[in-house]
N, C-alpha and C positions, 0 to 999 in steps of 0.2 A: 504494500500500500504506500509506504514512504517512497519507494523507488518510482512508482507511478506518479506520485505527487511531485517528485523532483523533476521528472521528465516534462510534465505539464508546465510547471513553473519555468523551466529552462526554455521551452518552446515559446511561451508567452514573452519572456524577457528578450530573447533574440528577435522575435517578430517585432516587438516594440523598438528595439535598437536599430533594426534594419529599415523598417517602414516609417518610423516617426519622422525622420528628416524629409523623406519624400512627401509624406502627407502634409507636413508643414509648408513645404515649398509650393505644392499644388494649391493649398488653401490661400496662400499669399497671391499666387498668380491668377487664380480664378475669382478673386474678389470682384465685386460689382464695379468698382472704379477702374479696373483694368480691362474690362470687357470691351469698351470702345477702342482701345489701343490694339487689342488682339483682333477685333473685327476689321480695323483699318489695315493692319498688316495682311490679313487674309484677303481682303479685297485687292490690295496692291499686288499680291502674289497671283491672284486669280486673273486679273486683267493684264498683267505684264507678260503672261505666257504667250508664246507664238500661236497664231491661229492655225488649227489643224487643217482646216479646209483649204489653205493656201498651197498645200503640197500637191 
């Protein structure tokens, strides 16, 4: 029972240690105030691509 508890706590600790910085970064990037900037970059990328029909 203690061995199982040790494994579960280890998995939870390492999952938090690995994914917490990624979740924190995504939370910052996807805040409401940054959505217009992300949309603007997406539109610039979309319309800057070469037209496929010209080939």
